[in-house]
ROVEX-53080 format. One line per 4 residues: number of its first residue (from 1); for each residue x, y, z of C-alpha. Coordinates in steps of 0.001 Angstrom, whole numbers, plus 500000, padded with zeros to 6 digits. Layout:
NUM) X/Y/Z ~ ...;
//
This chain:
1) 647630/566123/984963 ~ 645477/567450/981651 ~ 642349/569479/981906 ~ 639148/566797/981617;
5) 638160/568782/978505 ~ 640113/569953/975440 ~ 639779/573304/974961 ~ 641294/574914/971472;
9) 640892/578216/971709 ~ 642855/578345/975794 ~ 645736/576359/974147 ~ 645873/577705/970973;
13) 647301/581474/972405 ~ 649532/579387/974877 ~ 651121/577777/972422 ~ 651817/581065/970060;
17) 653431/582613/973222 ~ 655819/579351/973216 ~ 656915/579543/969812 ~ 657508/583614/969725;
21) 659577/583102/972967 ~ 661807/580564/971742 ~ 662207/581883/968320 ~ 661000/579085/966769;
25) 660157/580432/963490 ~ 663626/582424/963165 ~ 665694/581449/959786 ~ 667536/578310/960782;
29) 666034/577880/963856 ~ 666433/574582/965073 ~ 669139/573406/961876 ~ 671881/570926/962354;
33) 674919/572016/961327 ~ 675854/572311/957648 ~ 672249/571458/957197 ~ 670852/572072/953519;
37) 668414/574894/953276 ~ 664899/574688/952771 ~ 663179/577980/951949 ~ 660077/578800/950802;
41) 658276/582220/950051 ~ 654639/582600/950982 ~ 652644/584252/948502 ~ 651933/587798/949740;
45) 648322/588469/950169 ~ 647003/591755/949548 ~ 647056/594403/952591 ~ 643205/594844/952233;
49) 642719/591244/952738 ~ 641188/588756/955093 ~ 641697/585480/955821 ~ 639491/583230/953059;
53) 639195/579563/952469 ~ 641674/579415/949633 ~ 644579/581288/951888 ~ 644166/578847/954548;
57) 644391/576068/952290 ~ 647559/577469/951148 ~ 648955/578237/954297 ~ 648703/575030/955706;
61) 650137/572890/953394 ~ 653289/575434/953164 ~ 652828/575407/957440 ~ 653041/571555/957233;
65) 655846/571274/954792 ~ 658194/573863/956851 ~ 657290/572372/960162 ~ 658254/568755/958945;
69) 661634/570066/957013 ~ 662618/572068/960336 ~ 661904/569047/962843 ~ 664348/567227/960520;
73) 666976/569823/960799 ~ 666789/571865/957516 ~ 668187/575292/957754 ~ 664703/576920/957098;
77) 662904/579882/956248 ~ 659611/580872/955607 ~ 659409/583886/954040 ~ 656520/586477/954644;
81) 655060/589447/953543 ~ 652510/591481/951849 ~ 651574/593228/948580 ~ 650848/596476/948418;
85) 647727/595289/945906 ~ 647497/598868/943820 ~ 643732/599327/943215 ~ 642287/597473/945967;
89) 644383/599733/948576 ~ 643561/603136/946603 ~ 639677/601996/946242 ~ 639863/601472/949784;
93) 641237/604518/951052 ~ 639535/606586/948892 ~ 635857/605290/950120 ~ 637597/605770/953814;
97) 637836/609617/952628 ~ 634565/609766/951513 ~ 632536/608342/954385 ~ 634493/610669/956583;
101) 633508/613718/954258 ~ 637351/614468/953805 ~ 638948/615646/950321 ~ 639203/613517/947541;
105) 642863/612564/946439 ~ 642480/614930/943399 ~ 641807/617795/945965 ~ 644417/616523/948537;
109) 647072/615901/945569 ~ 649402/613099/944842 ~ 651932/613209/947775 ~ 649298/613727/950433;
113) 647214/611245/949308 ~ 650050/608637/949458 ~ 651252/609603/952752 ~ 647263/608953/953548;
117) 648006/605205/952608 ~ 650968/604756/954266 ~ 648848/606175/958048 ~ 646146/603670/956681;
121) 648857/601138/956482 ~ 650036/601303/959816 ~ 646520/601570/960877 ~ 644611/598658/959559;
125) 646752/597218/956297 ~ 647795/593887/956940 ~ 645500/592162/959427 ~ 645786/589040/957462;
129) 649119/589104/958976 ~ 647774/588071/962613 ~ 644867/585592/961204 ~ 647649/583305/959506;
133) 649559/583651/962878 ~ 646094/582509/964178 ~ 646010/579673/961517 ~ 649745/578621/962854;
137) 651610/579521/959920 ~ 655303/579309/961138 ~ 656549/582098/959187 ~ 659855/583949/960122;
141) 657692/587159/961054 ~ 660585/588990/961956 ~ 661647/589014/958362 ~ 658203/590196/957234;
145) 658605/592258/953645 ~ 656454/594600/951925 ~ 656333/595168/948476 ~ 656079/599074/948578;
149) 659252/598791/951340 ~ 662437/600499/950807 ~ 664689/597338/949765 ~ 661597/595989/947223;
153) 661391/599269/945765 ~ 664936/599724/945047 ~ 664898/596322/943385 ~ 661686/597293/941207;
157) 663339/600494/940239 ~ 666474/598509/939495 ~ 664751/595905/937464 ~ 662557/598513/935260;
161) 665664/600653/934374 ~ 667908/597532/933319 ~ 664539/596144/931082 ~ 664358/599341/929553;
165) 668377/599697/928578 ~ 668231/596314/927139 ~ 665114/597047/925299 ~ 662685/594532/926616;
169) 660659/597257/928098 ~ 658820/599865/925945 ~ 655933/601815/925482 ~ 653362/600957/922590;
173) 649916/601677/922215 ~ 648046/598653/922229 ~ 644570/597316/923719 ~ 644243/596695/927382;
177) 641622/595933/929702 ~ 640386/599513/930595 ~ 637950/599776/933677 ~ 636039/603063/933012;
181) 635232/603596/936816 ~ 638812/603003/938240 ~ 640197/604928/935259 ~ 643224/602486/934387;
185) 644510/599657/933120 ~ 644119/596256/934483 ~ 644915/593008/933883 ~ 643067/589748/932972;
189) 643373/588380/936878 ~ 641273/591638/937777 ~ 638968/590829/935063 ~ 636019/588296/935298;
193) 633409/587160/933056 ~ 629488/587347/933556 ~ 626961/586091/931733 ~ 624322/588859/931010;
197) 621024/588784/929063 ~ 621642/590851/925873 ~ 620879/591382/922512 ~ 622074/590979/918834;
201) 621540/593788/916704 ~ 621685/592941/912941 ~ 622416/596269/911125 ~ 622084/596465/907308;
205) 625154/598434/906123 ~ 624474/599937/902335 ~ 626882/598364/899809 ~ 629077/601307/897714;
209) 627500/602224/894530 ~ 624081/601093/895516 ~ 621042/603081/896539 ~ 619969/601847/899621;
213) 616654/599689/900161 ~ 615787/598008/903188 ~ 613471/595627/901026 ~ 616403/595015/898299;
217) 618937/592589/900268 ~ 620846/593035/896935 ~ 621686/596922/898192 ~ 623230/595814/901841;
221) 624919/593292/903679 ~ 623762/592923/907164 ~ 626004/592844/909844 ~ 625197/591245/913796;
225) 626832/593412/916876 ~ 626262/592877/920458 ~ 627855/596371/920604 ~ 626200/599188/918450;
229) 627652/602022/920401 ~ 631393/600995/918726 ~ 629674/601744/915239 ~ 631578/605076/914822;
233) 634832/603360/914936 ~ 634253/600289/912024 ~ 636446/600277/910090 ~ 635802/596552/908004;
237) 633223/593809/907501 ~ 635085/590674/907906 ~ 633262/587274/906393 ~ 634213/583785/906087;
241) 636334/582999/903067 ~ 634233/579680/903171 ~ 630739/581760/903174 ~ 629618/581406/899961;
245) 626797/584028/900858 ~ 629144/586702/901030 ~ 632217/585814/898416 ~ 631041/587725/896040;
249) 631282/591071/897880 ~ 635256/589986/898876 ~ 637123/593244/897858 ~ 634009/595508/897454;
253) 633152/597804/899929 ~ 629734/598861/902271 ~ 629242/602224/903762 ~ 629157/603072/907548;
257) 625479/604719/908412 ~ 625221/608181/909140 ~ 629107/608337/908788 ~ 629794/607702/905156;
261) 632989/605860/906176 ~ 633889/603191/903137 ~ 634293/599677/905005 ~ 636681/597133/902993;
265) 634560/593619/902727 ~ 637442/591667/903723 ~ 637571/587584/904072 ~ 638959/586374/907047;
269) 638497/583160/909252 ~ 637583/585039/912399 ~ 634202/585543/911322 ~ 631522/582554/912071;
273) 629530/581718/909668 ~ 627284/580021/912265 ~ 626996/582904/914278 ~ 624604/585884/913634;
277) 624620/586712/909727 ~ 627884/585643/909351 ~ 629136/589286/908802 ~ 631011/591009/911448;
281) 632084/594614/911914 ~ 635569/595473/912722 ~ 636504/597998/914920 ~ 640332/597196/915867;
285) 640265/599861/918742 ~ 637437/598402/920876 ~ 637661/594998/920492 ~ 640858/592498/921208;
289) 639764/590181/918286 ~ 639571/592690/915867 ~ 642625/594209/916899 ~ 644664/591060/915802;
293) 642112/591247/912373 ~ 643176/594710/911944 ~ 647034/593746/912173 ~ 647053/591100/909621;
297) 644854/593304/907196 ~ 646219/596650/908110 ~ 643357/598286/909304 ~ 643232/601944/910572;
301) 642670/602306/914610 ~ 639671/604729/915333 ~ 639093/604926/919271 ~ 635202/606473/919736;
305) 635174/605853/923579 ~ 637106/608333/925770 ~ 638671/607006/929042 ~ 635401/606845/930989;
309) 633466/605280/928378 ~ 631861/608447/926679 ~ 631600/609022/922998 ~ 634204/611120/922087;
313) 633861/612311/918565 ~ 634660/616327/918769 ~ 637887/617238/917854 ~ 638756/613250/916926;
317) 641183/613407/914067 ~ 640984/609469/913860 ~ 637154/609552/913319 ~ 636976/612328/911151;
321) 639941/611912/909044 ~ 638862/610953/904947 ~ 635322/611326/906029 ~ 633259/613840/903731;
325) 631872/616451/906182 ~ 628497/617732/905492 ~ 625471/618862/907812 ~ 623941/615430/908600;
329) 627055/613933/909733 ~ 627720/616956/912166 ~ 624483/616758/913674 ~ 624495/612662/913702;
333) 628054/613644/915814 ~ 626536/616192/917957 ~ 623527/613963/918856 ~ 626105/611008/920153;
337) 629356/612930/921278 ~ 629394/612888/925115 ~ 626753/610240/925758 ~ 627438/607690/928174;
341) 628305/604298/925869 ~ 624909/602489/927002 ~ 623105/605880/926443 ~ 624812/605834/923114;
345) 623788/602423/922376 ~ 619845/603230/923033 ~ 620466/606443/920927 ~ 622027/604631/918218;
349) 619715/601902/917983 ~ 617169/604071/918021 ~ 618496/605871/915138 ~ 618757/602751/912936;
353) 615656/601846/913774 ~ 614152/605020/912533 ~ 616269/605194/909084 ~ 615636/601671/908547;
357) 619253/600024/908776 ~ 618370/597606/911928 ~ 617211/594520/910309 ~ 616092/592372/913716;
361) 616817/592572/917328 ~ 617507/588765/918917 ~ 617491/588278/922640 ~ 621206/586956/923170;
365) 623134/585661/926210 ~ 626635/586098/925974 ~ 629580/587105/928330 ~ 631035/590042/928769;
369) 634268/591074/931048 ~ 633602/593103/934082 ~ 635853/594605/936254 ~ 636207/592633/939584;
373) 636630/595703/942066 ~ 634566/597919/940208 ~ 631906/595322/938806 ~ 631018/597554/935600;
377) 631727/596132/932301 ~ 635390/596366/930760 ~ 636109/598374/927911 ~ 639042/597216/925701;
381) 640430/600623/925088 ~ 643821/601732/923187 ~ 646349/603715/925301 ~ 649330/604413/925597;
385) 650991/602091/928150 ~ 654414/600291/929187 ~ 655108/596770/927890 ~ 657432/594077/928663;
389) 658790/591977/925788 ~ 657415/588764/927917 ~ 658193/586442/924710 ~ 661390/587137/924769;
393) 661927/586557/928607 ~ 659446/583624/928276 ~ 662038/581142/926487 ~ 664446/580669/929351;
397) 661186/580196/931676 ~ 659683/577054/929258 ~ 663448/575528/928908 ~ 663653/575424/932795;
401) 660311/573297/933075 ~ 661302/571032/930021 ~ 664223/570440/930604 ~ 663340/569327/934170;
405) 664979/572612/936137 ~ 661361/573016/937791 ~ 658701/570662/938223 ~ 654890/570762/938851;
409) 653302/568863/940855 ~ 650938/567574/939264 ~ 652638/567198/936532 ~ 649660/567788/934132;
413) 649593/571907/935130 ~ 653145/572082/932963 ~ 650844/571978/929837 ~ 648909/574968/931232;
417) 652189/576445/931943 ~ 653296/576102/928140 ~ 650451/576686/926575 ~ 650455/580100/928104;
421) 653940/581280/927932 ~ 653948/579605/924170 ~ 651499/582274/923199 ~ 652119/585119/925500;
425) 651280/588667/924553 ~ 653649/591766/925460 ~ 652863/592135/928998 ~ 650998/595841/930124;
429) 652629/596724/933267 ~ 651716/600340/933644 ~ 648835/601516/935722 ~ 646948/604945/935999;
433) 646887/605045/939628 ~ 648416/606887/942374 ~ 649560/603995/944862 ~ 652227/601959/943415;
437) 655604/602072/942267 ~ 656046/604800/940415 ~ 657980/604490/936782 ~ 661170/605950/936951;
441) 660888/607884/933606 ~ 661034/611001/933275 ~ 659895/613219/930176 ~ 661562/616512/928288;
445) 659533/618858/926403 ~ 660291/617408/923338 ~ 659160/613861/924567 ~ 662332/612327/924610;
449) 662215/609524/927807 ~ 665075/609421/930460 ~ 664322/605996/932181 ~ 666973/605955/935479;
453) 666527/604901/939048 ~ 666502/608204/940382 ~ 665540/611852/939514 ~ 668756/613205/939775;
457) 670269/610546/937707 ~ 667288/611180/934942 ~ 668398/614921/935051 ~ 671881/614069/934581;
461) 671522/611661/931514 ~ 669360/614801/930340 ~ 671877/616976/930620 ~ 674469/614856/929051;
465) 671943/614948/926035 ~ 670529/618110/925329 ~ 673888/619835/926708 ~ 672381/621979/929534;
469) 670385/620877/932421 ~ 666689/620970/931187 ~ 663009/620366/933044 ~ 662030/616730/933007;
473) 658334/615410/934213 ~ 657956/612240/935534 ~ 655605/609378/934287 ~ 652638/609317/936151;
477) 651934/605834/936195 ~ 652841/603162/938397 ~ 653685/599663/937852 ~ 651400/596493/937648;
481) 651406/594948/941387 ~ 652355/591450/939365 ~ 655771/593472/938604 ~ 656986/593825/941936;
485) 655449/590189/943036 ~ 657802/588676/939993 ~ 660340/589870/941921 ~ 659203/588305/945192;
489) 662045/585097/945548 ~ 664966/587061/945270 ~ 664345/590546/946219 ~ 662889/589841/949697;
493) 666379/587975/950428 ~ 667727/591370/949666 ~ 668960/591703/946035 ~ 670155/593439/944282;
497) 672928/593492/946966 ~ 674792/590600/947942 ~ 673558/589375/950891 ~ 674363/586224/952852;
501) 670883/585158/952742 ~ 670432/585809/949195 ~ 673455/583185/949028 ~ 671652/580998/951321;
505) 667990/580386/950472 ~ 667873/581495/946530 ~ 667080/579355/944730 ~ 664019/578687/947200;
509) 662518/574830/947484 ~ 658944/574641/946202 ~ 655886/577200/945806 ~ 652992/576612/947230;
513) 650082/578444/944856 ~ 646722/577658/943493 ~ 646392/577230/939924 ~ 644849/580498/939105;
517) 647708/582499/939070 ~ 650121/580193/937327 ~ 650100/582965/934644 ~ 650003/585974/936729;
521) 652540/585002/939289 ~ 654495/581718/939001 ~ 655563/582503/934908 ~ 656298/586100/935581;
525) 658688/584984/938731 ~ 660554/582362/936686 ~ 660872/584777/934068 ~ 662238/587354/936379;
529) 664290/585020/938583 ~ 666209/583372/935557 ~ 666694/586903/933642 ~ 668413/588549/936919;
533) 669323/585435/938999 ~ 672516/583942/936071 ~ 669801/581552/934735 ~ 668869/579899/938017;
537) 665071/579766/938502 ~ 663275/580669/941639 ~ 662324/577204/942696 ~ 662847/573746/942229;
541) 658976/572587/942611 ~ 655842/574143/942044 ~ 652829/572632/944038 ~ 649684/573448/942761;
545) 646762/572985/944850 ~ 643080/572885/943976 ~ 640035/574994/944731 ~ 638505/574972/948431;
549) 634471/574480/947364 ~ 631240/573697/949279 ~ 630302/570713/950649 ~ 628435/570070/947325;
553) 631237/570758/944925 ~ 629823/574649/944349 ~ 632353/577143/944042 ~ 632342/579513/946985;
557) 630817/583264/946158 ~ 629206/586253/947922 ~ 626336/585662/945303 ~ 625584/582250/945983;
561) 625976/582753/949701 ~ 628064/579466/950171 ~ 631108/581438/951312 ~ 632520/579924/954393;
565) 634917/582174/957249 ~ 637842/579978/958181 ~ 637932/582264/961016 ~ 634617/581330/962130;
569) 635787/578152/962043 ~ 638461/578216/963864 ~ 636590/579905/966517 ~ 634326/577179/966426;
573) 636415/574349/966311 ~ 640134/575378/966556 ~ 642611/575898/964282 ~ 644000/572186/964074;
577) 640825/571098/963462 ~ 640204/573215/960283 ~ 644218/572624/959210 ~ 643548/568804/959438;
581) 640041/568722/957665 ~ 642146/571052/954886 ~ 645411/568776/954356 ~ 643386/564989/954476;
585) 641184/566449/951838 ~ 644163/568035/950093 ~ 644211/565233/947248 ~ 646626/566017/944157;
589) 644582/567532/941220 ~ 641132/567369/943141 ~ 639208/569949/945036 ~ 638519/570162/948580;
593) 634669/569928/949273 ~ 634492/571710/953061 ~ 631894/570604/955269 ~ 631796/571986/958498;
597) 630479/568795/959904 ~ 633907/566720/959007 ~ 635809/569520/960916 ~ 633236/568998/963900;
601) 634952/565406/963557 ~ 638676/565866/963265 ~ 637941/568149/966394 ~ 636512/565022/968029;
605) 640076/563574/966565 ~ 641984/565990/969073 ~ 640107/565169/971411 ~ 640979/561107/971285;
609) 644281/562207/971408 ~ 643933/564776/974207 ~ 641737/561809/975913 ~ 644570/559117/975212;
613) 647126/561075/976759 ~ 644739/561617/979737 ~ 644405/557814/980185 ~ 648072/557808/979767;
617) 648692/560144/983121 ~ 645991/558249/984908 ~ 648056/555140/984718 ~ 651122/556614/985543;
621) 652914/555791/981716 ~ 656813/557474/982428 ~ 659571/558751/980337 ~ 662500/556065/979824;
625) 665630/557609/979392 ~ 666935/554326/978005 ~ 663859/553006/976649 ~ 664473/551006/973282;
629) 661892/549433/970883 ~ 664763/546678/970587 ~ 664588/545752/973925 ~ 660501/545679/974331;
633) 659590/541821/975184 ~ 655388/542118/975107 ~ 654282/541241/971701 ~ 651416/544109/972241;
637) 653929/546366/972801 ~ 656353/545042/969866 ~ 653131/545166/967847 ~ 652380/548915/968049;
641) 656207/550030/967895 ~ 655850/548261/964681 ~ 652860/550080/963730 ~ 654123/553161/964562;
645) 657574/552895/962573 ~ 655420/551913/959312 ~ 653039/554669/959871 ~ 656040/557308/960645;
649) 658361/556313/957413 ~ 654533/556678/955329 ~ 654265/560118/956821 ~ 657650/561459/956087;
653) 657177/559762/952099 ~ 653882/561482/951548 ~ 654946/564421/952472 ~ 658189/564568/950526;
657) 655751/563410/947686 ~ 653378/566366/948401 ~ 650378/563735/949073 ~ 649374/565532/952057;
661) 645817/563415/952561 ~ 647694/560272/952777 ~ 649690/561486/955409 ~ 646615/562552/957461;
665) 645464/559919/956639 ~ 647743/557500/957454 ~ 648170/559484/960468 ~ 644281/559085/961503;
669) 644123/555225/961101 ~ 647205/555220/963114 ~ 645918/557171/966142 ~ 642292/556586/966032;
673) 642367/552880/965159 ~ 645892/551349/965966 ~ 646841/553150/969294 ~ 643649/554439/970814;
677) 641005/551624/969584 ~ 643595/549010/969874 ~ 646721/549518/971600 ~ 644820/551210/974834;
681) 642335/548597/975411 ~ 644606/545640/974492 ~ 646992/547430/977146 ~ 644785/547956/979876;
685) 644434/544523/981779 ~ 648336/545267/982420 ~ 648118/548832/983100 ~ 645641/548160/985848;
689) 647189/545153/987519 ~ 650503/546366/989697 ~ 651776/542372/989418 ~ 651532/542166/986044;
693) 655467/541607/984948 ~ 654898/544019/981454 ~ 653877/546805/983451 ~ 657314/549183/983526;
697) 657613/548266/979888 ~ 654196/549440/978797 ~ 653889/552097/980878 ~ 657249/553265/979025;
701) 655939/552550/975701 ~ 652992/554254/976021 ~ 654575/557376/976921 ~ 657113/556627/974065;
705) 654765/556270/971166 ~ 652290/559369/972693 ~ 655720/561231/972299 ~ 656178/560359/969055;
709) 652311/560944/967658 ~ 652819/564538/969054 ~ 655887/564637/966584 ~ 654313/563135/963410;
713) 651089/565228/964088 ~ 652711/568558/964872 ~ 653044/569880/961242 ~ 649210/569254/960642;
717) 647850/570214/964393 ~ 650604/572053/966093 ~ 648713/573798/968876 ~ 647408/570607/970473;
721) 650808/568890/969812 ~ 652526/571381/971395 ~ 650607/571805/974528 ~ 650672/567786/974923;
725) 654209/567633/974851 ~ 655024/570344/977375 ~ 651949/568840/979767 ~ 653592/565250/979269;
729) 656869/566327/980486 ~ 658648/564740/983600 ~ 656507/565483/986999 ~ 658049/568884/988135;
733) 660378/570075/985282 ~ 659988/571438/981426 ~ 661079/570316/978290 ~ 663874/571634/977104;
737) 662681/572932/974015 ~ 659566/573207/972127 ~ 658469/570515/970056 ~ 658410/572781/966886;
741) 661887/572478/967097 ~ 662597/568701/968429 ~ 663834/566229/965827 ~ 661552/564408/963797;
745) 661299/560769/964640 ~ 663172/558052/962887 ~ 661857/554703/964272 ~ 663990/551666/962349;
749) 662055/549092/964039 ~ 659941/546308/962715 ~ 658828/543193/964126 ~ 656693/541368/961785;
753) 655644/538347/963750 ~ 654349/540285/966682 ~ 652771/542537/963676 ~ 650887/539705/962342;
757) 650144/537835/965600 ~ 648147/541252/967128 ~ 646593/542209/963423 ~ 645138/538623/963081;
761) 643777/539165/966593 ~ 641947/542492/965840 ~ 640625/541157/962125 ~ 638775/538553/964552;
765) 637707/540668/966849 ~ 636407/543013/964398 ~ 634852/540080/962329 ~ 632925/539505/965351;
769) 631773/542985/966093 ~ 630586/543493/963069 ~ 628392/540271/962897 ~ 626929/541331/966345;
773) 626227/544610/964895 ~ 624231/543387/961914 ~ 622196/541034/964000 ~ 621676/543919/966055;
777) 622731/541585/969248 ~ 622287/543895/972558 ~ 625822/544673/973529 ~ 625084/543778/977413;
781) 624652/539906/976241 ~ 627808/537621/975695 ~ 627640/535286/972757 ~ 629050/531701/972212;
785) 631778/531450/969653 ~ 631704/528309/967274 ~ 634952/527983/964874 ~ 634837/525433/962161;
789) 638093/524229/960034 ~ 640739/525859/962661 ~ 644310/523990/962159 ~ 646499/523668/965509;
793) 648148/527023/964702 ~ 645134/528753/964539 ~ 644024/526865/967616 ~ 646904/527814/969460;
797) 646610/531386/968334 ~ 642707/531678/969403 ~ 643837/530163/972917 ~ 646702/532287/973671;
801) 644487/535487/973106 ~ 641658/534215/974441 ~ 641224/536576/977318 ~ 641731/539514/975147;
805) 639491/537927/972257 ~ 636392/537162/975361 ~ 636422/540732/976497 ~ 636931/542444/973593;
809) 634156/540894/971211 ~ 631879/540244/974253 ~ 632220/536242/974029 ~ 631278/533897/976079;
813) 632832/530851/975062 ~ 634979/529583/972568 ~ 634218/526231/971194 ~ 635970/524643/967931;
817) 633313/522210/965919 ~ 632883/520531/962781 ~ 629875/521518/961807 ~ 628071/525334/962034;
821) 625193/524963/964535 ~ 622003/525869/964331 ~ 620665/529579/963703 ~ 624065/530920/963659;
825) 625498/533910/961796 ~ 628404/532632/959797 ~ 631519/534676/958745 ~ 634673/533606/956904;
829) 638313/535001/957549 ~ 641421/533172/955947 ~ 639582/529571/955344 ~ 638086/529610/958966;
833) 634691/529884/959805 ~ 633131/531570/962709 ~ 629732/531121/963750 ~ 627624/532739/966366;
837) 624794/531124/967451 ~ 621974/533621/967671 ~ 618942/531267/969110 ~ 619053/532713/972423;
841) 620358/536111/971687 ~ 617723/537402/968663 ~ 614360/537076/967887 ~ 615684/536325/964027;
845) 612220/536087/962276 ~ 611969/539509/963219 ~ 615063/540592/962010 ~ 614839/539178/958974;
849) 611522/540814/958509 ~ 613141/544022/959536 ~ 616524/543267/957410 ~ 613826/542866/954439;
853) 611881/546141/954981 ~ 614831/547987/955006 ~ 616491/546232/951916 ~ 613473/547028/950256;
857) 613413/550391/950952 ~ 617089/550914/949778 ~ 616314/549515/946725 ~ 613577/551897/946084;
861) 616094/554850/946496 ~ 618466/553164/944464 ~ 615672/553119/941789 ~ 614510/556721/942495;
865) 618202/557994/942472 ~ 619233/556091/939381 ~ 616237/557433/937622 ~ 617334/560833/938306;
869) 620464/560377/936929 ~ 619461/558421/933386 ~ 617254/561582/933289 ~ 619020/563769/930144;
873) 616926/567035/931135 ~ 617919/566567/934772 ~ 621991/565991/933520 ~ 621611/568859/931136;
877) 620139/571574/933955 ~ 621236/570574/937172 ~ 624464/572347/938459 ~ 627555/569819/938757;
881) 627476/569664/942190 ~ 624006/568759/942607 ~ 624513/565877/939966 ~ 627581/564867/942088;
885) 625800/564695/945255 ~ 623281/562531/943456 ~ 626147/560203/942469 ~ 627586/560139/945897;
889) 624182/559253/947531 ~ 623716/556523/944592 ~ 626992/554650/946133 ~ 625998/555210/949564;
893) 622732/553479/948725 ~ 624418/550389/946885 ~ 626771/549965/949543 ~ 623971/550144/952343;
897) 622109/547429/949915 ~ 625298/545116/949846 ~ 625744/545447/953922 ~ 622341/544272/954301;
901) 622060/541737/951537 ~ 625227/540615/953410 ~ 623639/540398/956946 ~ 619879/538742/955564;
905) 622240/536221/953714 ~ 623873/535164/957435 ~ 620507/534545/958790 ~ 619665/532131/955624;
909) 617026/535036/954279 ~ 616759/535994/950455;
//
């Protein structure tokens, strides 16, 4: 017998042990002979990470798919693993060293520092793997991979060398996102845009051939900038070709204040006539847009900030080129040289103001890119880096989606995919870190580069090139972590070796991912997979899930203080409740609004099923080896089996089509309402009477239905279903296999007549209950029911189900009449009028007064809420989630108003 109370903590630990013992999650476990493969690659979380709501949603969706297909007998592999997370891991270990007052990485050197990271990895890295297990992720944990393990490192070296020798990897001097605190290039994903309150400085640049006079507009051109510190690197001024104010100046030159560099005034649509002065300074080495404009107009690149974002003018040949060196220029350079960028900004603004070059300063809110880990403003920096010719690799990746080899779900995400790949820039793959895959490139003293998988091969190549052995220096940079994770679908299966796993599980079946990494991971896996796996894409389907937000629809963030920790929710409500909540809200294309109150509600759903099982045990439900739905005779039993079969078919279809919310909703409706609320109630008279002819059949049907429920619910709520499966085995016996490895139900049974008959009864009982509730009829009071307009078929049905109707609807008597009794509430179902005479049950006039008072209050709330939503100022300034909450509140008030009006109408009120 089950315990009285459903305790998620206790059962979740037991279920995990059962799965581990039976090897339930190993590749191919439970597969039928010759079964089709179904493989999923887990997006590898960072080894520094811990479980957040995005991980929880992503893993829950994958686990539903994997458990479902495993139970359908497919050859399943869910491949887990971890990403080495170059920047994040290096930062964690450096902070750990600093906290322990140990030597810095520079003090200990590269080799010892990397040894220290591996030691940390063994001790503390990968905590999230345990957290995913606690969520119930049914990965083949015995195959867990790491992007820095020996096999994946071999794959990374092979890919780099191959692409280099194909001319698709090269070194170039371009702008990158540079983090001046971490001293490395970072990817776009590691940059977050923050709105800051800054200034727009309007600066006067003298026109060539004119004597500068701040009072004479004809002697200068005014430019506006938010970054005056980059001014020493200006090489041009751009104006819009349609701007009449500056058309006469195009082709002439301005003179850079203090520096004397001649700046051509050029026409380009990049200049916005409506922003600032309409004229912009162009600094190609310090702005991505300026860089592109500079290429269009063949402008020079002058970098004036060093890697730590300090002004660098001393010895800077690019800066001094073609300048007339004089004492004033040397003094200006000496004042700025070595200054931190924001100190230099303040210094330059003061100098400009003192010399009359500063026209005005305007407060200006604008977006500034920041490093997501360092939290400092990122600099567009001109550096030598390694690049991949992404445009070349993108072409087959675009074609694979266009021709239908790969599809996105929801489909609209393919537009995002196309937009990025069709406008793709060269991919910067080098990082100035120590932790990661060190680039396999070696340099001779004359700068010749040798790219090989190993140092020995590089030395051999250098000897063949020079005719003698020469010393080589290895490139110190490491590869971007997205480079190694791009190989994940095939490298984790053993590539470049031709392993059985690679032949069996590649291409994978479906990728489950968030929309924010379509560019960074999905597209790059597509490019790598198609290039190295004979034009076979790495997956057939990409399911893109949305964000998990708070209950008001706001994005979770530390600054808002609204982050919800999934581990705390698991601790409080259990993993099953959290998983089911995420699933039932995972509608395609719609963000999940997570309210802990809903998780509590789905914990109650687990309790409902637990109690239903206890009810079955107390009423001696029993397993019948020869149980067949077709052989069942009872109408109630044939009805529940029909509902069960229809639910099973719907769930299978919904999961296959990635409609997880609809699958979960179907399960909820069937288990809570059809089975627990109705079937158990309708079966009680049979189960509680030893003389009933349908007793043995009903006990067997009850056990059969519960077993099918456990199976259907298992992908969503694996822990409680595994526990119930084991605890409902035959007395004194154990199940031969765990629920995770049993077969998915396939119930081909429909009895339309029985379904229509019982569903009609349910509708009648629900109708009467609803009227009683609206009229506030006390639960203890039995009510007469008078029926108008019932034909012979309806009368026969009512008489046949009279006992159940009286018991479930609290009805005292059934009578048929030609007209409604006085003071009766009326309701219509399928053309038949059902009347509840209320005179002896409630104070009708007092009930009317109450309803009218409630209605007035509801209408007042509707007016107030509608007024707020009609207020343009409110809509313009309120946060989106607040507006959404107001709209939801209005809908609730309107629904409540309609119900109250209906109740009042039943009493003959206004």
